[in-house]
CHARMM-style PDB file with segment names, atoms N, HN, CA, C and O in Angstrom:
ATOM      1  N   MET     1       2.346  65.098  14.165  1.00  0.00      PROA
ATOM      2  CA  MET     1       1.908  65.100  15.528  1.00  0.00      PROA
ATOM      3  C   MET     1       0.392  65.096  15.621  1.00  0.00      PROA
ATOM      4  O   MET     1      -0.178  64.579  16.582  1.00  0.00      PROA
ATOM      5  N   LEU     2      -0.245  65.663  14.638  1.00  0.00      PROA
ATOM      6  HN  LEU     2       0.218  66.083  13.857  1.00  0.00      PROA
ATOM      7  CA  LEU     2      -1.708  65.656  14.651  1.00  0.00      PROA
ATOM      8  C   LEU     2      -2.252  64.249  14.460  1.00  0.00      PROA
ATOM      9  O   LEU     2      -3.231  63.870  15.103  1.00  0.00      PROA
ATOM     10  N   THR     3      -1.621  63.462  13.573  1.00  0.00      PROA
ATOM     11  HN  THR     3      -0.826  63.769  13.051  1.00  0.00      PROA
ATOM     12  CA  THR     3      -2.145  62.121  13.314  1.00  0.00      PROA
ATOM     13  C   THR     3      -1.908  61.172  14.479  1.00  0.00      PROA
ATOM     14  O   THR     3      -2.606  60.165  14.599  1.00  0.00      PROA
ATOM     15  N   THR     4      -0.927  61.472  15.350  1.00  0.00      PROA
ATOM     16  HN  THR     4      -0.359  62.290  15.253  1.00  0.00      PROA
ATOM     17  CA  THR     4      -0.685  60.626  16.514  1.00  0.00      PROA
ATOM     18  C   THR     4      -1.333  61.187  17.770  1.00  0.00      PROA
ATOM     19  O   THR     4      -1.076  60.708  18.875  1.00  0.00      PROA
ATOM     20  N   ASN     5      -2.183  62.214  17.599  1.00  0.00      PROA
ATOM     21  HN  ASN     5      -2.392  62.603  16.702  1.00  0.00      PROA
ATOM     22  CA  ASN     5      -2.949  62.815  18.697  1.00  0.00      PROA
ATOM     23  C   ASN     5      -2.044  63.382  19.795  1.00  0.00      PROA
ATOM     24  O   ASN     5      -2.331  63.236  20.983  1.00  0.00      PROA
ATOM     25  N   LYS     6      -0.950  64.029  19.386  1.00  0.00      PROA
ATOM     26  HN  LYS     6      -0.717  64.148  18.421  1.00  0.00      PROA
ATOM     27  CA  LYS     6      -0.056  64.686  20.331  1.00  0.00      PROA
ATOM     28  C   LYS     6      -0.385  66.175  20.360  1.00  0.00      PROA
ATOM     29  O   LYS     6      -0.788  66.755  19.352  1.00  0.00      PROA
ATOM     30  N   THR     7      -0.210  66.768  21.500  1.00  0.00      PROA
ATOM     31  HN  THR     7       0.117  66.297  22.319  1.00  0.00      PROA
ATOM     32  CA  THR     7      -0.542  68.180  21.645  1.00  0.00      PROA
ATOM     33  C   THR     7       0.352  69.050  20.768  1.00  0.00      PROA
ATOM     34  O   THR     7       1.538  68.761  20.607  1.00  0.00      PROA
ATOM     35  N   THR     8      -0.210  70.103  20.206  1.00  0.00      PROA
ATOM     36  HN  THR     8      -1.173  70.337  20.337  1.00  0.00      PROA
ATOM     37  CA  THR     8       0.561  71.040  19.391  1.00  0.00      PROA
ATOM     38  C   THR     8       0.589  72.421  20.040  1.00  0.00      PROA
ATOM     39  O   THR     8       1.048  73.392  19.438  1.00  0.00      PROA
ATOM     40  N   MET     9       0.092  72.499  21.275  1.00  0.00      PROA
ATOM     41  HN  MET     9      -0.281  71.711  21.765  1.00  0.00      PROA
ATOM     42  CA  MET     9       0.093  73.765  22.006  1.00  0.00      PROA
ATOM     43  C   MET     9       0.921  73.600  23.276  1.00  0.00      PROA
ATOM     44  O   MET     9       0.989  72.522  23.866  1.00  0.00      PROA
ATOM     45  N   GLY    10       1.546  74.705  23.674  1.00  0.00      PROA
ATOM     46  HN  GLY    10       1.490  75.580  23.194  1.00  0.00      PROA
ATOM     47  CA  GLY    10       2.309  74.735  24.912  1.00  0.00      PROA
ATOM     48  C   GLY    10       2.006  76.026  25.640  1.00  0.00      PROA
ATOM     49  O   GLY    10       1.243  76.861  25.153  1.00  0.00      PROA
ATOM     50  N   ILE    11       2.600  76.188  26.801  1.00  0.00      PROA
ATOM     51  HN  ILE    11       3.220  75.510  27.197  1.00  0.00      PROA
ATOM     52  CA  ILE    11       2.420  77.409  27.583  1.00  0.00      PROA
ATOM     53  C   ILE    11       3.782  78.066  27.727  1.00  0.00      PROA
ATOM     54  O   ILE    11       4.732  77.439  28.195  1.00  0.00      PROA
ATOM     55  N   ASN    12       3.880  79.338  27.325  1.00  0.00      PROA
ATOM     56  HN  ASN    12       3.108  79.848  26.945  1.00  0.00      PROA
ATOM     57  CA  ASN    12       5.160  80.032  27.405  1.00  0.00      PROA
ATOM     58  C   ASN    12       5.379  80.593  28.811  1.00  0.00      PROA
ATOM     59  O   ASN    12       4.544  80.408  29.696  1.00  0.00      PROA
ATOM     60  N   SER    13       6.514  81.284  29.012  1.00  0.00      PROA
ATOM     61  HN  SER    13       7.193  81.435  28.293  1.00  0.00      PROA
ATOM     62  CA  SER    13       6.873  81.788  30.341  1.00  0.00      PROA
ATOM     63  C   SER    13       5.877  82.819  30.875  1.00  0.00      PROA
ATOM     64  O   SER    13       5.822  83.049  32.083  1.00  0.00      PROA
ATOM     65  N   ASN    14       5.092  83.442  29.994  1.00  0.00      PROA
ATOM     66  HN  ASN    14       5.138  83.255  29.013  1.00  0.00      PROA
ATOM     67  CA  ASN    14       4.064  84.406  30.424  1.00  0.00      PROA
ATOM     68  C   ASN    14       2.753  83.723  30.783  1.00  0.00      PROA
ATOM     69  O   ASN    14       1.822  84.381  31.248  1.00  0.00      PROA
ATOM     70  N   GLY    15       2.665  82.401  30.573  1.00  0.00      PROA
ATOM     71  HN  GLY    15       3.421  81.867  30.195  1.00  0.00      PROA
ATOM     72  CA  GLY    15       1.435  81.672  30.848  1.00  0.00      PROA
ATOM     73  C   GLY    15       0.472  81.648  29.683  1.00  0.00      PROA
ATOM     74  O   GLY    15      -0.639  81.133  29.811  1.00  0.00      PROA
ATOM     75  N   ASN    16       0.882  82.204  28.526  1.00  0.00      PROA
ATOM     76  HN  ASN    16       1.784  82.621  28.422  1.00  0.00      PROA
ATOM     77  CA  ASN    16       0.023  82.215  27.341  1.00  0.00      PROA
ATOM     78  C   ASN    16       0.172  80.919  26.553  1.00  0.00      PROA
ATOM     79  O   ASN    16       1.267  80.364  26.465  1.00  0.00      PROA
ATOM     80  N   LYS    17      -0.928  80.439  25.982  1.00  0.00      PROA
ATOM     81  HN  LYS    17      -1.817  80.890  26.054  1.00  0.00      PROA
ATOM     82  CA  LYS    17      -0.870  79.265  25.119  1.00  0.00      PROA
ATOM     83  C   LYS    17      -0.299  79.672  23.755  1.00  0.00      PROA
ATOM     84  O   LYS    17      -0.714  80.674  23.172  1.00  0.00      PROA
ATOM     85  N   VAL    18       0.651  78.886  23.261  1.00  0.00      PROA
ATOM     86  HN  VAL    18       0.988  78.073  23.735  1.00  0.00      PROA
ATOM     87  CA  VAL    18       1.282  79.155  21.968  1.00  0.00      PROA
ATOM     88  C   VAL    18       1.506  77.826  21.249  1.00  0.00      PROA
ATOM     89  O   VAL    18       1.572  76.771  21.879  1.00  0.00      PROA
ATOM     90  N   MET    19       1.623  77.894  19.915  1.00  0.00      PROA
ATOM     91  HN  MET    19       1.570  78.751  19.404  1.00  0.00      PROA
ATOM     92  CA  MET    19       1.966  76.698  19.148  1.00  0.00      PROA
ATOM     93  C   MET    19       3.381  76.279  19.518  1.00  0.00      PROA
ATOM     94  O   MET    19       4.262  77.128  19.654  1.00  0.00      PROA
ATOM     95  N   ILE    20       3.611  74.978  19.684  1.00  0.00      PROA
ATOM     96  HN  ILE    20       2.896  74.288  19.574  1.00  0.00      PROA
ATOM     97  CA  ILE    20       4.951  74.525  20.032  1.00  0.00      PROA
ATOM     98  C   ILE    20       5.873  74.631  18.827  1.00  0.00      PROA
ATOM     99  O   ILE    20       5.430  74.600  17.679  1.00  0.00      PROA
ATOM    100  N   ILE    21       7.155  74.755  19.110  1.00  0.00      PROA
ATOM    101  HN  ILE    21       7.515  74.780  20.043  1.00  0.00      PROA
ATOM    102  CA  ILE    21       8.183  74.779  18.074  1.00  0.00      PROA
ATOM    103  C   ILE    21       8.679  73.341  17.940  1.00  0.00      PROA
ATOM    104  O   ILE    21       9.044  72.719  18.938  1.00  0.00      PROA
ATOM    105  N   THR    22       8.694  72.815  16.737  1.00  0.00      PROA
ATOM    106  HN  THR    22       8.397  73.321  15.927  1.00  0.00      PROA
ATOM    107  CA  THR    22       9.108  71.430  16.574  1.00  0.00      PROA
ATOM    108  C   THR    22       9.804  71.218  15.242  1.00  0.00      PROA
ATOM    109  O   THR    22       9.488  71.860  14.241  1.00  0.00      PROA
ATOM    110  N   GLY    23      10.744  70.315  15.258  1.00  0.00      PROA
ATOM    111  HN  GLY    23      11.001  69.794  16.072  1.00  0.00      PROA
ATOM    112  CA  GLY    23      11.403  69.898  14.032  1.00  0.00      PROA
ATOM    113  C   GLY    23      10.864  68.557  13.571  1.00  0.00      PROA
ATOM    114  O   GLY    23      11.378  67.975  12.616  1.00  0.00      PROA
ATOM    115  N   GLY    24       9.826  68.058  14.247  1.00  0.00      PROA
ATOM    116  HN  GLY    24       9.408  68.530  15.023  1.00  0.00      PROA
ATOM    117  CA  GLY    24       9.249  66.758  13.909  1.00  0.00      PROA
ATOM    118  C   GLY    24       9.189  65.869  15.138  1.00  0.00      PROA
ATOM    119  O   GLY    24       9.376  66.326  16.265  1.00  0.00      PROA
ATOM    120  N   GLU    25       8.930  64.618  14.907  1.00  0.00      PROA
ATOM    121  HN  GLU    25       8.778  64.247  13.991  1.00  0.00      PROA
ATOM    122  CA  GLU    25       8.892  63.672  16.008  1.00  0.00      PROA
ATOM    123  C   GLU    25       9.473  62.345  15.551  1.00  0.00      PROA
ATOM    124  O   GLU    25       9.574  62.089  14.352  1.00  0.00      PROA
ATOM    125  N   PHE    26       9.855  61.503  16.500  1.00  0.00      PROA
ATOM    126  HN  PHE    26       9.772  61.711  17.474  1.00  0.00      PROA
ATOM    127  CA  PHE    26      10.428  60.201  16.212  1.00  0.00      PROA
ATOM    128  C   PHE    26       9.497  59.118  16.739  1.00  0.00      PROA
ATOM    129  O   PHE    26       8.902  59.264  17.806  1.00  0.00      PROA
ATOM    130  N   PHE    27       9.377  58.044  15.992  1.00  0.00      PROA
ATOM    131  HN  PHE    27       9.861  57.926  15.125  1.00  0.00      PROA
ATOM    132  CA  PHE    27       8.629  56.872  16.442  1.00  0.00      PROA
ATOM    133  C   PHE    27       9.635  55.764  16.684  1.00  0.00      PROA
ATOM    134  O   PHE    27      10.320  55.341  15.752  1.00  0.00      PROA
ATOM    135  N   LEU    28       9.739  55.287  17.913  1.00  0.00      PROA
ATOM    136  HN  LEU    28       9.182  55.631  18.670  1.00  0.00      PROA
ATOM    137  CA  LEU    28      10.656  54.213  18.265  1.00  0.00      PROA
ATOM    138  C   LEU    28       9.848  52.991  18.675  1.00  0.00      PROA
ATOM    139  O   LEU    28       8.911  53.085  19.468  1.00  0.00      PROA
ATOM    140  N   GLU    29      10.224  51.848  18.126  1.00  0.00      PROA
ATOM    141  HN  GLU    29      10.985  51.771  17.482  1.00  0.00      PROA
ATOM    142  CA  GLU    29       9.537  50.609  18.472  1.00  0.00      PROA
ATOM    143  C   GLU    29      10.575  49.511  18.620  1.00  0.00      PROA
ATOM    144  O   GLU    29      11.339  49.238  17.694  1.00  0.00      PROA
ATOM    145  N   ALA    30      10.600  48.885  19.785  1.00  0.00      PROA
ATOM    146  HN  ALA    30       9.980  49.107  20.538  1.00  0.00      PROA
ATOM    147  CA  ALA    30      11.539  47.794  20.045  1.00  0.00      PROA
ATOM    148  C   ALA    30      10.898  46.479  19.615  1.00  0.00      PROA
ATOM    149  O   ALA    30       9.778  46.165  20.016  1.00  0.00      PROA
ATOM    150  N   THR    31      11.616  45.717  18.800  1.00  0.00      PROA
ATOM    151  HN  THR    31      12.527  45.972  18.475  1.00  0.00      PROA
ATOM    152  CA  THR    31      11.111  44.409  18.349  1.00  0.00      PROA
ATOM    153  C   THR    31      12.185  43.349  18.519  1.00  0.00      PROA
ATOM    154  O   THR    31      13.379  43.647  18.564  1.00  0.00      PROA
ATOM    155  N   GLN    32      11.736  42.112  18.611  1.00  0.00      PROA
ATOM    156  HN  GLN    32      10.766  41.870  18.574  1.00  0.00      PROA
ATOM    157  CA  GLN    32      12.630  40.952  18.644  1.00  0.00      PROA
ATOM    158  C   GLN    32      11.958  39.842  17.855  1.00  0.00      PROA
ATOM    159  O   GLN    32      10.848  39.419  18.178  1.00  0.00      PROA
ATOM    160  N   ASN    33      12.639  39.377  16.822  1.00  0.00      PROA
ATOM    161  HN  ASN    33      13.541  39.720  16.559  1.00  0.00      PROA
ATOM    162  CA  ASN    33      12.091  38.338  15.939  1.00  0.00      PROA
ATOM    163  C   ASN    33      10.733  38.751  15.362  1.00  0.00      PROA
ATOM    164  O   ASN    33       9.856  37.910  15.170  1.00  0.00      PROA
ATOM    165  N   GLY    34      10.567  40.032  15.092  1.00  0.00      PROA
ATOM    166  HN  GLY    34      11.280  40.716  15.249  1.00  0.00      PROA
ATOM    167  CA  GLY    34       9.334  40.532  14.501  1.00  0.00      PROA
ATOM    168  C   GLY    34       8.229  40.829  15.496  1.00  0.00      PROA
ATOM    169  O   GLY    34       7.182  41.346  15.107  1.00  0.00      PROA
ATOM    170  N   ASP    35       8.430  40.517  16.771  1.00  0.00      PROA
ATOM    171  HN  ASP    35       9.281  40.097  17.087  1.00  0.00      PROA
ATOM    172  CA  ASP    35       7.420  40.785  17.805  1.00  0.00      PROA
ATOM    173  C   ASP    35       7.745  42.095  18.513  1.00  0.00      PROA
ATOM    174  O   ASP    35       8.899  42.353  18.853  1.00  0.00      PROA
ATOM    175  N   VAL    36       6.730  42.915  18.733  1.00  0.00      PROA
ATOM    176  HN  VAL    36       5.792  42.705  18.456  1.00  0.00      PROA
ATOM    177  CA  VAL    36       6.913  44.177  19.445  1.00  0.00      PROA
ATOM    178  C   VAL    36       7.123  43.878  20.923  1.00  0.00      PROA
ATOM    179  O   VAL    36       6.377  43.100  21.517  1.00  0.00      PROA
ATOM    180  N   LEU    37       8.137  44.495  21.512  1.00  0.00      PROA
ATOM    181  HN  LEU    37       8.743  45.127  21.030  1.00  0.00      PROA
ATOM    182  CA  LEU    37       8.452  44.277  22.921  1.00  0.00      PROA
ATOM    183  C   LEU    37       7.813  45.361  23.785  1.00  0.00      PROA
ATOM    184  O   LEU    37       7.689  46.511  23.364  1.00  0.00      PROA
ATOM    185  N   ASP    38       7.412  44.984  24.992  1.00  0.00      PROA
ATOM    186  HN  ASP    38       7.513  44.049  25.335  1.00  0.00      PROA
ATOM    187  CA  ASP    38       6.970  45.959  25.991  1.00  0.00      PROA
ATOM    188  C   ASP    38       8.213  46.424  26.731  1.00  0.00      PROA
ATOM    189  O   ASP    38       8.978  45.606  27.242  1.00  0.00      PROA
ATOM    190  N   THR    39       8.416  47.732  26.791  1.00  0.00      PROA
ATOM    191  HN  THR    39       7.794  48.397  26.376  1.00  0.00      PROA
ATOM    192  CA  THR    39       9.569  48.248  27.517  1.00  0.00      PROA
ATOM    193  C   THR    39       9.158  48.611  28.929  1.00  0.00      PROA
ATOM    194  O   THR    39       8.076  49.156  29.150  1.00  0.00      PROA
ATOM    195  N   SER    40      10.022  48.310  29.884  1.00  0.00      PROA
ATOM    196  HN  SER    40      10.901  47.867  29.705  1.00  0.00      PROA
ATOM    197  CA  SER    40       9.733  48.620  31.280  1.00  0.00      PROA
ATOM    198  C   SER    40      10.751  49.611  31.845  1.00  0.00      PROA
ATOM    199  O   SER    40      10.857  49.781  33.060  1.00  0.00      PROA
ATOM    200  N   CYS    41      11.489  50.252  30.963  1.00  0.00      PROA
ATOM    201  HN  CYS    41      11.404  50.114  29.976  1.00  0.00      PROA
ATOM    202  CA  CYS    41      12.481  51.224  31.425  1.00  0.00      PROA
ATOM    203  C   CYS    41      12.406  52.473  30.554  1.00  0.00      PROA
ATOM    204  O   CYS    41      11.865  52.447  29.449  1.00  0.00      PROA
ATOM    205  N   ALA    42      12.950  53.546  31.067  1.00  0.00      PROA
ATOM    206  HN  ALA    42      13.389  53.567  31.966  1.00  0.00      PROA
ATOM    207  CA  ALA    42      12.970  54.799  30.317  1.00  0.00      PROA
ATOM    208  C   ALA    42      13.964  54.694  29.164  1.00  0.00      PROA
ATOM    209  O   ALA    42      14.978  54.004  29.264  1.00  0.00      PROA
ATOM    210  N   ILE    43      13.660  55.384  28.075  1.00  0.00      PROA
ATOM    211  HN  ILE    43      12.836  55.945  27.994  1.00  0.00      PROA
ATOM    212  CA  ILE    43      14.548  55.427  26.920  1.00  0.00      PROA
ATOM    213  C   ILE    43      14.914  56.878  26.684  1.00  0.00      PROA
ATOM    214  O   ILE    43      14.045  57.746  26.607  1.00  0.00      PROA
ATOM    215  N   GLN    44      16.206  57.132  26.570  1.00  0.00      PROA
ATOM    216  HN  GLN    44      16.912  56.426  26.632  1.00  0.00      PROA
ATOM    217  CA  GLN    44      16.665  58.500  26.334  1.00  0.00      PROA
ATOM    218  C   GLN    44      17.427  58.519  25.019  1.00  0.00      PROA
ATOM    219  O   GLN    44      18.319  57.700  24.801  1.00  0.00      PROA
ATOM    220  N   ILE    45      17.074  59.457  24.142  1.00  0.00      PROA
ATOM    221  HN  ILE    45      16.349  60.123  24.319  1.00  0.00      PROA
ATOM    222  CA  ILE    45      17.795  59.604  22.884  1.00  0.00      PROA
ATOM    223  C   ILE    45      18.355  61.017  22.794  1.00  0.00      PROA
ATOM    224  O   ILE    45      17.822  61.954  23.387  1.00  0.00      PROA
ATOM    225  N   GLU    46      19.427  61.147  22.048  1.00  0.00      PROA
ATOM    226  HN  GLU    46      19.861  60.386  21.566  1.00  0.00      PROA
ATOM    227  CA  GLU    46      20.043  62.444  21.826  1.00  0.00      PROA
ATOM    228  C   GLU    46      19.996  62.711  20.328  1.00  0.00      PROA
ATOM    229  O   GLU    46      20.508  61.919  19.538  1.00  0.00      PROA
ATOM    230  N   VAL    47      19.387  63.817  19.939  1.00  0.00      PROA
ATOM    231  HN  VAL    47      18.972  64.461  20.582  1.00  0.00      PROA
ATOM    232  CA  VAL    47      19.243  64.157  18.531  1.00  0.00      PROA
ATOM    233  C   VAL    47      20.029  65.433  18.258  1.00  0.00      PROA
ATOM    234  O   VAL    47      19.779  66.457  18.893  1.00  0.00      PROA
ATOM    235  N   PRO    48      20.976  65.388  17.321  1.00  0.00      PROA
ATOM    236  CA  PRO    48      21.753  66.599  17.023  1.00  0.00      PROA
ATOM    237  C   PRO    48      20.852  67.711  16.483  1.00  0.00      PROA
ATOM    238  O   PRO    48      20.018  67.469  15.610  1.00  0.00      PROA
ATOM    239  N   THR    49      21.020  68.920  16.997  1.00  0.00      PROA
ATOM    240  HN  THR    49      21.698  69.117  17.706  1.00  0.00      PROA
ATOM    241  CA  THR    49      20.203  70.034  16.535  1.00  0.00      PROA
ATOM    242  C   THR    49      20.531  70.433  15.103  1.00  0.00      PROA
ATOM    243  O   THR    49      19.751  71.140  14.464  1.00  0.00      PROA
ATOM    244  N   ALA    50      21.676  69.990  14.591  1.00  0.00      PROA
ATOM    245  HN  ALA    50      22.309  69.416  15.110  1.00  0.00      PROA
ATOM    246  CA  ALA    50      22.034  70.298  13.205  1.00  0.00      PROA
ATOM    247  C   ALA    50      21.012  69.703  12.233  1.00  0.00      PROA
ATOM    248  O   ALA    50      20.891  70.171  11.101  1.00  0.00      PROA
ATOM    249  N   LEU    51      20.285  68.684  12.662  1.00  0.00      PROA
ATOM    250  HN  LEU    51      20.383  68.304  13.582  1.00  0.00      PROA
ATOM    251  CA  LEU    51      19.276  68.065  11.799  1.00  0.00      PROA
ATOM    252  C   LEU    51      18.081  68.976  11.560  1.00  0.00      PROA
ATOM    253  O   LEU    51      17.354  68.801  10.583  1.00  0.00      PROA
ATOM    254  N   THR    52      17.869  69.953  12.450  1.00  0.00      PROA
ATOM    255  HN  THR    52      18.460  70.095  13.245  1.00  0.00      PROA
ATOM    256  CA  THR    52      16.698  70.830  12.337  1.00  0.00      PROA
ATOM    257  C   THR    52      17.077  72.300  12.219  1.00  0.00      PROA
ATOM    258  O   THR    52      16.267  73.175  12.526  1.00  0.00      PROA
ATOM    259  N   GLY    53      18.286  72.577  11.782  1.00  0.00      PROA
ATOM    260  HN  GLY    53      18.944  71.867  11.533  1.00  0.00      PROA
ATOM    261  CA  GLY    53      18.687  73.964  11.561  1.00  0.00      PROA
ATOM    262  C   GLY    53      19.414  74.607  12.716  1.00  0.00      PROA
ATOM    263  O   GLY    53      19.591  75.825  12.710  1.00  0.00      PROA
ATOM    264  N   GLY    54      19.840  73.858  13.697  1.00  0.00      PROA
ATOM    265  HN  GLY    54      19.696  72.868  13.702  1.00  0.00      PROA
ATOM    266  CA  GLY    54      20.588  74.393  14.820  1.00  0.00      PROA
ATOM    267  C   GLY    54      19.737  74.561  16.061  1.00  0.00      PROA
ATOM    268  O   GLY    54      18.517  74.411  16.008  1.00  0.00      PROA
ATOM    269  N   PRO    55      20.385  74.879  17.199  1.00  0.00      PROA
ATOM    270  CA  PRO    55      19.642  75.020  18.454  1.00  0.00      PROA
ATOM    271  C   PRO    55      18.759  76.259  18.457  1.00  0.00      PROA
ATOM    272  O   PRO    55      19.073  77.265  17.821  1.00  0.00      PROA
ATOM    273  N   ASP    56      17.659  76.170  19.178  1.00  0.00      PROA
ATOM    274  HN  ASP    56      17.404  75.353  19.695  1.00  0.00      PROA
ATOM    275  CA  ASP    56      16.723  77.287  19.324  1.00  0.00      PROA
ATOM    276  C   ASP    56      16.592  77.576  20.815  1.00  0.00      PROA
ATOM    277  O   ASP    56      16.012  76.763  21.534  1.00  0.00      PROA
ATOM    278  N   PRO    57      17.107  78.700  21.306  1.00  0.00      PROA
ATOM    279  CA  PRO    57      17.059  78.973  22.749  1.00  0.00      PROA
ATOM    280  C   PRO    57      15.642  79.137  23.292  1.00  0.00      PROA
ATOM    281  O   PRO    57      15.457  79.108  24.508  1.00  0.00      PROA
ATOM    282  N   ASP    58      14.641  79.307  22.437  1.00  0.00      PROA
ATOM    283  HN  ASP    58      14.791  79.330  21.449  1.00  0.00      PROA
ATOM    284  CA  ASP    58      13.263  79.416  22.903  1.00  0.00      PROA
ATOM    285  C   ASP    58      12.641  78.062  23.206  1.00  0.00      PROA
ATOM    286  O   ASP    58      11.558  78.008  23.789  1.00  0.00      PROA
ATOM    287  N   MET    59      13.301  76.952  22.825  1.00  0.00      PROA
ATOM    288  HN  MET    59      14.181  76.995  22.352  1.00  0.00      PROA
ATOM    289  CA  MET    59      12.760  75.628  23.082  1.00  0.00      PROA
ATOM    290  C   MET    59      13.244  75.154  24.452  1.00  0.00      PROA
ATOM    291  O   MET    59      14.446  75.010  24.677  1.00  0.00      PROA
ATOM    292  N   ILE    60      12.297  74.911  25.369  1.00  0.00      PROA
ATOM    293  HN  ILE    60      11.320  75.028  25.187  1.00  0.00      PROA
ATOM    294  CA  ILE    60      12.616  74.415  26.707  1.00  0.00      PROA
ATOM    295  C   ILE    60      11.637  73.313  27.063  1.00  0.00      PROA
ATOM    296  O   ILE    60      10.584  73.182  26.438  1.00  0.00      PROA
ATOM    297  N   LEU    61      11.979  72.530  28.055  1.00  0.00      PROA
ATOM    298  HN  LEU    61      12.834  72.636  28.562  1.00  0.00      PROA
ATOM    299  CA  LEU    61      11.057  71.489  28.514  1.00  0.00      PROA
ATOM    300  C   LEU    61       9.956  72.108  29.327  1.00  0.00      PROA
ATOM    301  OT1 LEU    61       9.071  71.400  29.809  1.00  0.00      PROA
TER     302      LEU     61
END
């Protein structure tokens, strides 16, 4: 996340800044015939929590 310039801090329910909890990040790129496509719609993915050790109730949007 640091190399892609994404934030690594969040704000908890008390309003304090804290390091975010993360199991990593995904890079998605749509291509056709080797050309990168511009997407004009939202993309939603579902990632099983079993990949990162199970659900964490402290992780919220």
